[in-house]
DOKE-871875 format. One record per atom (N, C-alpha, C): residue in one letter; x, z, y. Coordinates in steps of 0.05 Angstrom, whole numbers, plus 5000, padded with zeros to 4 digits. Layout:
<sites>
AXZY ...
</sites>
This chain:
<sites>
M716834882437 M714135002447 M713734812481 K715934852496 K715834712519 K714134382517 M715634292499 M715333952496 M712134002484 L710834162469 L708534122467 L706634242486 L707034282505 L705334402532 L705834192546 S707534042550 S707633822574 S705333592559 C706333482531 C704333332516 C700933422527 S700233662520 S697833722519 S697133772550 L698033772567 L697933732591 L698033472603 S699633262586 S698933012593 S696932852583 L695633002557 L692632912543 L691232962556 L690633222574 L688833232584 L688333162613 L689933042626 L689632872643 L689232652645 V690032492630 V688632252615 V686232232611 L684732432592 L682832482591 L679632552608 S681232672631 S679832702655 S679932442665 C681632342665 C681332022674 C680131862670 L679431842640 L678031692626 L674831772631 S674131982632 S671832062629 S670832122662 E668432062657 E667031992692 E665432162699 P666432292716 P664632582730 P661532522735 V659832812729 V657432702727 V656532912751 E655632712775 E655232852804 E652132832803 S651333062810 S648533082812 S648733262843 R647133162864 R645933212893 R643533342893 T643933562903 T640833662905 T639133582924 L636733492927 L635633382949 L633333592956 H633533642988 H631633812992 H629333653001 L626733702989 L624833572995 L622733663005 D623033743036 D620833873046 D620934143034 S618734313019 S619334613007 S619634602979 C621034322973 C622434342942 C625334212942 S626634262914 S628734152916 S628934042881 V630333822888 V630733722857 V633733542852 N634533562826 N637133452823 N637733192814 V639233002829 V638632782833 V642032612815 H642532452800 H644832362788 H645732062804 T646532152825 T646231862846 T649931732839 H651031832827 H653531662820 H652331512792 E650431642776 E649631482757 E647931252758 L646031352785 L643331122789 L645130882804 R647530952811 R649830762826 R650730572804 K651930692784 K653430562761 K651730352747 Y649030462742 Y647430312728 Y645930062747 Y646430052767 Y645329892785 Y647429622795 S650329792800 S651429592806 S652529412783 T651029512755 T652029322737 T650029072738 I647229152746 I645428902745 I645228782777 R646228902791 R646228782821 R646728562821 S648328422818 S648928132822 S646927932809 D646227982787 D644527862770 D641327892784 V640828132794 V638628182802 V639228062832 L640027992845 L640027952876 L640327522873 A641827452846 A641827162840 A639527052834 G637427292828 G634827132816 G632627152833 D633227312856 D631027312883 D631027032900 N629426892888 N629126662911 N626826702931 E627126932933 E625426982957 E625627132977 I628226922993 I630227093014 I628727133031 G626526983047 G625027103068 G623627343069 V623027403043 V620627643038 V622827863037 K621728123049 K622428383052 K620428603046 L620628773019 L618028883011 L619329143023 L621829193016 L622029573025 L624229473046 D622729533071 D624929533100 D626429783098 K629029723112 K630429983117 K628730183135 S627430113149 S625330253182 S623430393167 L622730243143 L620630403125 L621330763123 I624130723096 I625130923097 I625831133116 K627330983130 K628831183157 K625931323176 D624231293172 D621031353194 D620331523176 V620831673155 V619031833142 V618832063152 Q616432133165 Q615532393183 Q617332553166 E617432733182 E617933043168 E615933233157 G616833303132 G614433503116 G614133193092 Q615132973100 Q613732763072 Q615332663066 T617532803065 T620132663043 T618832763012 C617532883004 C617532942982 C615332802979 C613632732985 C610132552988 C612132282978 F613232193003 F614231923004 F616231812970 L617932072972 L619631922942 L617831932932 H616232142924 H613732162891 H612631832893 L612131802912 L610231512922 L612031242916 L614231312914 L616731092924 L617431122888 L618331292871 L618531322849 L615931242830 R614031282836 R611431212825 R611330882831 F611630692850 F611630462856 F613530312839 Y616130522837 Y618030372821 Y618130372786 V616730562780 V616630672755 V613430472742 E611730432756 E609530382746 E608930002740 R609929922775 R610329662777 R612329472774 V615229562782 V617929472788 V618229492754 F619629742749 F620129712726 F619529562695 S616529642705 S614829572680 S614829192677 N615129092702 N615128842704 N617228652702 Y619728832708 Y622528682708 Y623228622682 A625028372683 A625928292658 A628628112658 S630228142643 S633628022639 S633427952620 S635527722619 S635127582585 S637727692582 E638927842592 E642227962585 E641528222574 P641628362550 P642128572528 P643528762555 Q645428812570 Q646728982582 Q645629022604 Q644428792622 Q642928842646 Q639628932630 Q638628902617 Q636029022606 Q637029352597 R639129382591 R640629732588 R640529872602 C641929742622 C641929822652 C639429912673 S637729692666 S634829792686 S633729922667 S633629952640 S631630152626 S632730422639 A635430462631 A636330742643 A636030722668 L636530602691 L634430632714 L631630732715 A630330572702 A628030732699 A627331032682 N629331002671 N629231252652 N629131502678 A632331522686 A632231662711 A630131702728 F628831552744 F627031472767 F624031702749 V623931602718 V622131732708 V623232062708 S625032102700 S625932402700 S625532552729 I625932382751 I626532432779 I623232582786 R622432322775 R619532342785 R617932582767 R618632682743 R617532932727 R617933202744 D620633152754 D622033372764 D620133372796 I619733172806 I618133172835 I614533282835 H614633212809 H612033262805 H611333562809 K613433732792 K612834042793 K611934192829 C613833962845 C613934032871 C610634042883 H610033892874 H606433842881 H606633762917 C607433582920 C608533482945 C605233452956 H604833402974 H602133453000 H602833143019 C600832973013 C601432723028 C599432693058 R600632583081 R599432563097 R597532173095 E595732143111 E594931863112 E597231713121 E598631753131 E600431543148 E602631493126 T604031613106 T605731633086 T604031423064 Q601431493057 Q600031343042 Q599931133050 R599031073076 R599030693086 R601630693079 T603030723081 T606630623084 T606530543055 I606130653045 I605930563003 I605430413001 D602930393007 D599830223011 D601429923017 S602330003040 S603629603053 S605929563030 L606929763020 L609529572990 L607929532982 H605829572967 H604229522947 H603529222955 V602129192980 V600729022989 V602928732995 A605128833000 A607428602999 A608028522971 F607328642954 F608828642924 F607228462913 I604728562917 I602728382912 I601928042914 K603128002934 K602527722947 K605027572934 L607227662919 L608727472902 L607927522878 Q608627312865 Q608727302835 Q609727502822 I608927722806 I609127962790 I611827932781 N613127792773 N615927722757 N618527742781 Q617127522799 Q618627542825 Q618527692857 A615927852857 A615628062861 A617128442850 A617528322825 A619028602807 A621428422812 Q623028352808 Q626128142820 Q626428332849 K625328262864 K624728282895 K625728572899 A623828712886 A623529082893 A627629172874 M627229052852 M629429192844 M632629022859 G632028812874 G634828742889 G634729002913 E631629132917 E631829202945 E632629552934 L633229572913 L633629892901 L636229972925 D638529772930 D640429902946 D639230012970 T637429922981 T635430183007 T635030412998 V633730402963 V632530672957 V635730902955 L637130742942 L639530992933 L640730962954 E641830832975 E642830953000 E641031203013 W638431203016 W636831333029 W636631623014 L636931632984 L637031782962 L640331882966 E642531822974 E644431942982 E645132053002 G643831913024 G643632073054 G641932343056 L639632333031 L637932633028 L640232773017 G642132683000 G643132822991 G645733003004 Q646532893024 Q648432913045 Q647633103067 K644433133072 K643633273082 K643733633084 T645033653052 T645034013044 T647034073057 
</sites>
């Protein structure tokens, strides 16, 4: 009996090491909250990151500067994230293509996760101020200046900035 218990505990330990934890962070977005699986987003992005960065030929161009995200006005986090997710879903993911099946699966998984977060935020009824809209508009303008595939590649490479910001929002809780 003691041996069986020892084997069972060992098996549970091995299984717990093999399974990945699903880490969800609650993001408090002004007057509402949404759960985001930042660990999952990071996992998918880390799989494609080197390929995305290697394909970015527009080294001197920056679409999403970290200061844009850090300077989100109080009360505009929900709006900013809603508009940013819309940009990525409608403009970036729909125009990003990788020749490798594994990379394509991971970018599709990221896109699906963004759609899911966007759907949850839509329930929040975020209110946008003009300055927040102008900030996102400037992102669109910079995106349009590049050739569409290169712009999508550039925006995918800048997902690190978005993920860092999301992780920071989750830590403020």
